[in-house]
C-alpha positions in Angstrom: 16.2 52.1 -22.3 16.5 48.3 -22.4 19.4 48.2 -20.0 17.8 50.7 -17.7 14.5 48.6 -17.6 16.4 45.4 -16.8 18.5 47.2 -14.1 15.3 48.5 -12.6 13.7 45.1 -12.5 16.8 43.7 -10.9 16.8 46.4 -8.2 13.2 45.8 -7.4 13.6 42.0 -6.9 17.3 41.7 -6.2 16.8 39.9 -2.8 14.2 37.5 -4.2 16.4 36.8 -7.2 19.5 36.3 -5.1 17.8 34.0 -2.6 15.7 31.9 -4.9 17.9 31.6 -8.0 21.1 31.5 -5.8 19.4 28.8 -3.7 18.5 26.8 -6.8 22.1 26.9 -7.9 23.4 26.0 -4.5 21.0 23.0 -4.4 22.3 22.0 -7.8 25.8 22.2 -6.5 24.8 20.1 -3.5 23.2 17.5 -5.7 26.3 17.3 -7.9 28.5 16.9 -4.9 26.4 14.1 -3.4 26.3 12.4 -6.8 30.1 12.6 -7.1 30.7 11.4 -3.6 28.1 8.6 -3.9 29.9 7.2 -7.0 33.3 7.5 -5.4 32.2 6.0 -2.1 30.5 3.0 -3.8 33.6 2.3 -5.8 35.7 2.5 -2.6 33.3 0.2 -0.7 33.4 -2.4 -3.5 37.2 -2.3 -3.4 37.1 -2.8 0.4 35.1 -6.0 0.1 37.1 -7.2 -2.8 40.4 -6.8 -0.8 39.0 -8.3 2.4 40.7 -11.6 3.0 38.9 -14.6 4.3 35.8 -12.7 5.3 37.6 -10.9 8.1 36.7 -7.6 9.5 37.0 -4.5 7.3 39.6 -1.9 8.1 38.8 1.3 10.0 39.1 3.3 6.8 36.6 1.1 5.1 34.2 1.4 8.1 34.4 5.2 7.8 33.8 4.9 4.1 30.7 2.9 4.7 29.4 5.4 7.2 30.0 8.3 4.7 28.2 6.3 2.1 25.2 5.9 4.4 25.2 9.7 4.8 25.2 10.2 1.0 22.4 7.6 0.6 20.3 9.5 3.2 20.9 12.9 1.5 20.0 11.7 -2.0 16.2 11.3 -1.6 16.0 14.5 0.4 17.7 16.5 -2.3 15.5 14.8 -5.0 12.4 15.7 -3.0 13.4 19.3 -2.6 14.0 19.5 -6.3 10.3 19.0 -7.0 9.3 22.0 -4.8 12.0 24.5 -5.9 10.6 25.3 -9.3 7.1 26.0 -7.9 8.5 28.3 -5.2 10.8 30.1 -7.6 8.1 30.6 -10.2 5.5 31.9 -7.8 7.6 34.1 -5.6 9.4 35.7 -8.6 6.4 35.9 -11.0 3.5 37.0 -8.9 5.2 40.2 -7.4 7.0 41.2 -10.7 4.2 43.5 -11.9 1.7 43.4 -9.0 4.3 45.3 -6.8 4.5 48.1 -9.4 0.8 48.3 -9.8 0.3 48.3 -6.0 2.9 51.1 -5.6 1.3 53.1 -8.5 4.6 53.2 -10.4 3.3 51.0 -13.2 0.8 53.7 -14.6 3.7 56.2 -14.7 5.9 53.7 -16.6 3.0 52.9 -19.0 2.5 56.6 -19.8 6.2 57.0 -20.6 6.7 53.7 -22.5 5.9 53.5 -26.2 4.6 50.0 -25.8 3.2 48.3 -22.7 4.0 44.9 -24.2 7.6 45.9 -24.5 7.6 47.2 -21.0 6.3 43.9 -19.7 8.8 41.9 -21.8 11.7 43.9 -20.6 10.8 43.1 -17.0 9.8 39.4 -17.5 12.1 38.0 -20.2 15.5 38.5 -18.4 14.1 36.9 -15.3 12.4 34.1 -17.2 15.7 33.2 -18.9 17.5 33.3 -15.6 14.9 31.0 -14.1 15.2 28.6 -17.0 19.0 28.4 -16.8 19.1 27.9 -13.0 16.4 25.2 -13.0 17.9 23.4 -16.0 21.1 23.2 -14.1 19.3 21.9 -11.0 17.4 19.4 -13.1 20.6 18.0 -14.7 22.4 17.8 -11.3 19.4 16.0 -9.8 19.4 13.5 -12.7 23.1 12.8 -12.1 22.3 12.2 -8.4 19.5 9.7 -9.2 21.7 7.8 -11.6 24.5 7.7 -9.1 22.3 6.3 -6.3 21.6 2.6 -6.4 19.8 1.1 -8.3 20.5 4.0 -10.6 17.3 3.6 -12.6 15.1 6.5 -13.5 11.4 5.9 -13.7 7.9 7.0 -12.6 9.1 7.2 -9.0 11.3 10.1 -9.9 8.7 12.2 -11.7 9.5 15.9 -11.7 12.7 15.3 -9.8 15.1 15.7 -12.7 15.7 16.9 -16.2 14.0 19.7 -18.3 10.6 19.1 -16.6 12.0 20.9 -13.5 12.8 24.0 -15.6 9.5 23.8 -17.5 7.5 23.7 -14.3 9.3 26.8 -13.0 8.8 28.7 -16.3 5.1 27.9 -16.4 4.5 28.9 -12.8 6.5 32.1 -13.3 4.3 33.2 -16.3 1.1 32.3 -14.5 2.3 34.4 -11.6 3.0 37.4 -13.8 -0.5 37.1 -15.3 -2.2 36.8 -11.9 -0.2 39.8 -10.7 -1.4 41.8 -13.7 -5.0 40.9 -12.9 -5.0 41.4 -9.1 -2.6 44.3 -8.9 -1.7 43.4 -5.3 1.4 41.5 -4.3 0.3 39.3 -1.5 -3.0 38.3 -3.0 -1.2 37.6 -6.3 1.2 35.2 -4.5 -1.6 33.4 -2.8 -3.8 33.1 -5.8 -0.8 31.9 -7.9 -0.2 29.2 -5.4 -3.8 28.0 -5.6 -3.8 28.1 -9.4 -0.6 26.1 -9.6 -1.9 23.5 -7.1 -5.0 23.1 -9.2 -3.0 22.8 -12.4 -0.6 20.2 -10.9 -3.5 18.2 -9.5 -5.2 18.2 -12.9 -2.0 17.1 -14.6 -1.5 14.3 -12.1 -5.1 13.1 -12.6 -4.7 13.1 -16.3 -1.3 11.3 -16.1 -2.8 8.7 -13.8 -5.6 8.0 -16.2 -3.2 7.7 -19.1 -0.9 5.4 -17.2 -3.8 3.1 -16.4 -5.0 3.2 -20.0 -1.6 2.3 -21.3 -0.9 -0.4 -18.8 0.0 -3.9 -20.1 0.7 -7.3 -18.6 4.4 -7.9 -18.0 6.1 -11.0 -16.8 7.2 -10.6 -13.2 10.3 -12.8 -13.7 11.5 -10.9 -16.8 11.1 -7.3 -15.6 12.6 -5.3 -12.8 9.8 -3.6 -10.9 11.8 -1.0 -9.0 10.3 1.7 -6.7 7.8 4.0 -8.4 6.2 1.4 -10.7 2.4 1.3 -10.2 1.0 -2.3 -10.3 -2.7 -2.2 -11.1 -3.4 -5.9 -11.0 -1.7 -9.3 -10.9 -2.5 -12.6 -12.6 -0.9 -15.6 -14.2 -0.2 -16.9 -17.7 -0.2 -20.6 -18.7 3.3 -21.5 -19.7 2.1 -24.1 -22.2 -0.6 -22.1 -23.9 0.1 -18.5 -23.0 -3.4 -18.2 -21.8 -4.2 -15.4 -19.3 -5.3 -16.9 -16.0 -6.9 -14.7 -13.3 -5.9 -14.9 -9.7 -9.4 -16.4 -8.8 -9.1 -19.0 -11.6 -5.6 -20.0 -10.4 -6.8 -20.3 -6.8 -9.7 -22.5 -7.9 -7.3 -24.8 -9.8 -4.5 -24.9 -7.2 -6.0 -24.0 -3.8 -3.2 -25.8 -1.9 -0.6 -23.6 -3.4 -2.2 -20.5 -1.8 -2.6 -22.2 1.6 -0.4 -21.9 4.6 2.0 -24.6 3.3 1.8 -23.5 -0.3 4.4 -21.6 -2.4 2.0 -19.1 -3.8 3.1 -20.0 -7.3 1.0 -22.6 -9.0 2.9 -25.1 -11.2 2.9 -24.4 -14.9 1.9 -20.8 -14.4 4.0 -17.6 -14.5 3.0 -14.5 -12.6 2.3 -11.3 -14.5 1.6 -7.7 -13.4 -0.6 -5.1 -15.1 1.6 -2.0 -15.2 2.7 0.9 -17.4 5.9 -0.2 -19.2 8.9 1.6 -17.7 10.1 2.5 -21.2 7.0 4.7 -21.5 8.3 7.0 -18.8 10.1 9.5 -21.2 6.8 9.8 -23.2 4.9 10.9 -20.1 7.6 13.5 -19.2 7.6 14.8 -22.8 3.8 15.1 -22.7 3.8 17.2 -19.5 6.6 19.4 -20.9 4.4 20.0 -24.0 1.3 20.7 -21.9 3.2 23.2 -19.7 4.7 24.8 -22.8 1.2 25.3 -24.2 -0.1 26.7 -20.8 2.9 29.1 -20.8 2.2 30.3 -24.3 -1.5 30.9 -23.6 -0.7 32.6 -20.3 1.9 34.8 -22.0 -0.6 35.8 -24.7 -3.2 36.6 -22.0 -0.7 38.7 -20.1 0.1 40.8 -23.2 -3.6 41.3 -23.8 -4.2 42.3 -20.2 -1.4 44.8 -20.0 -2.5 46.5 -23.2 -6.1 46.7 -22.1 -5.7 47.6 -18.4 -6.7 51.1 -17.4 -3.8 53.1 -15.9 -5.9 54.2 -13.0 -7.1 50.7 -12.2 -5.1 50.0 -9.1 
C-alpha cells in the first residue's frame, strides 16, 4: 500500500518533479562548476602576474584566462540570485497541486473512502516529495555557498541573504507545506497555485519587515577604519568619535567644530576624530539566518497540523 501510494504520487506529478527538482540539481551543479572554475582561474591569474617580467604584456594564454575569469565573475551573481527564487517556485508548484488536483478530479473522495486513515493518505503523498525537496535544495544551498566563498571578496553576509545554506531548503519546505494546505482548502489546482503565491509573498514581506526592524534595533557604532563594510551591510547613520576621550560626536557637531574640513578644500575627516558607522555587526548574520529558519520551521509545523486537521474534517463531497 505504501509503495503503491508513493508510485501513484510520482505518476501524477512526474513531470513537475523532474523539471523542478531536476532543475534545482542542475543549478546546484552549475554553481559548483562555477565555484570550482572561479577558484582555479583566480589562482592561474595570480600566477600569470607573478611570472610576468618587468611589467610586460601578459601571454595570450593569460589573456584568455582573464576573459574566462570575467565570465565566471559575471555568472556568479546570476546563479546566486536564481537560488533565492528556486525554493519558492519548487515549493509552490509542487505543493499546491499535490492534493488540489485529486480533489478537482474527484479522485480524492474515492481514495479517502478506501483508506483507513486520511492523515496517512496525505502523509504518503506529501512526505516522499517533501524529503526530495529538502535534499535537492540543501544540495543547491551548499553549492551556492561554495560559489559565494569562491567569488571575491569571499565574505558571506547580509547581502547574500537566502542565497545559500539551509535557509534555501527551509524556505522550499515551508512553501511546499503551505501549498499543500491551500490546495486542501480550495480544492482547485490553479487557484491553489495563485493563492499559495500570494500567501508566500505576504509571509516573505512580513519576515523581511521583522528582520529589518531587528537589524535596526541591534545596530551598534563601529569604527570605519577597523571594519570591512563589504556589499550588503546596511549603514543607518554615520558620526565620529573623539580619539582622546572616546566621546561620540555627531556629524552636525563635527561640522560646527571643523567647517573648513567639510568645505571644497577640506578632507572630510576632522583632525582628532575617527569616523564610525551605525550598522548591524556582520558577525550577527548567522543569528538572523537561524532565526528565520526557526520561524519557517514553526510555520511549517503549524501548517502541517492544520493540513492534517483539514483532511480529517473535509467532507468527501466537498469538491
